[in-house]
N, C-alpha and C positions, 0 to 999 in steps of 0.2 A: 504494500500500500504506500507507494512512494508519493503520489500526488495528493492524496486525500489523508488528512490526519485521522487517526482511529476514533477520536472523540466526536468528530463530525459525522462519520459513518454511523457511530452508535446513536448519535442524536437523531439522525434520519430514520434509523430502524425503530427507535422508540416512538417517534412521531407516527410512523406507519402503523405500528402495533396499537398505539393509542387511538388512532382514527378507526381502526377496525373493532376494538373492544369497547370504545367509549359509548357508542349507541346502545350497547346492551344494558347500560345503567338505567335507561328509561323503561325497561320492561318490568311488568308486574305479573302476578299470577292471573289476573283478569285479562290482561293483553295477551298473554301466551294462550289462554283458554280461547279467547276470541280468534286468534289466528289459527289455532288448532282445529277449531270447528269450522272456520270459514264463514261463519254467519256475520250478519251486520248488527245484530242486537247484542247486548251485553250477555256474556256467558258466565254462569257461576262456576268457578273453578272446582268446587266441591262436587258438582254434578259431572263436569267433564272428566276430571281426574278422580273417579270414585274408587280407584284402587288403593287409596291411601289407608283406609281402614283394614283392607285385606293385607296390605304390606306390613302394617303395624302388628296385626295378629300373627303373621308369619314370622316377624322378627321376634316376637315374644316366644313363639314356639321353638324356634331354631337357635335364637341368639344372633347377635350381629355377625360373628364370623361365619356361621352357617347360612345366614342370609346373603352374605357376599359370595360364599363358595358355591351355592346352588347354581346360579346362572353361569358362573365361571366354569364349572366342570360339566354343565349340561349344554348350554347354548354356545358358549364360546370356548370349547375345549381345544379346537384346532388352532385358533389364533393365540390362545394361551400357551400351547406347546411350541408354536413357532416363535413366539416372543422369548420363551425360555431358551431355545436353541440360539437365537440371535444374541441374547445376553451372555450365554456360555461362551460363544465365539468371541465376543468383545472381551470377556475376562481373560481367556486364553491368549488373545492378541495383546492385551495390556501386559500380561506377565512375560510374554516373549520379548516385547519391546523393552520392558524394565530389566530383564535379565541381560539384554545386549549392552546396556549402559553400565552395568556393574562390573 
């Protein structure tokens, strides 16, 4: 980065990130429910997202770790395993690079 100082590039990247994440601050549950249903009238989030009671009951039954593990090992098993292989390869690569320097 010869021509552009690092702080200027960091400032531009922070500005781009802020311009993308900033509008999310204006969202509320009501607005999300309205956009989810696609209707023009106000949507009650409790009616649109009625699974909150079922999710709370499941969390009480299985506990928080079980509640996280259930979809992880049922619906997202393949991406979970691919991520573990990628992380293992990164760890092995970091160890190999570190061993070369010592």
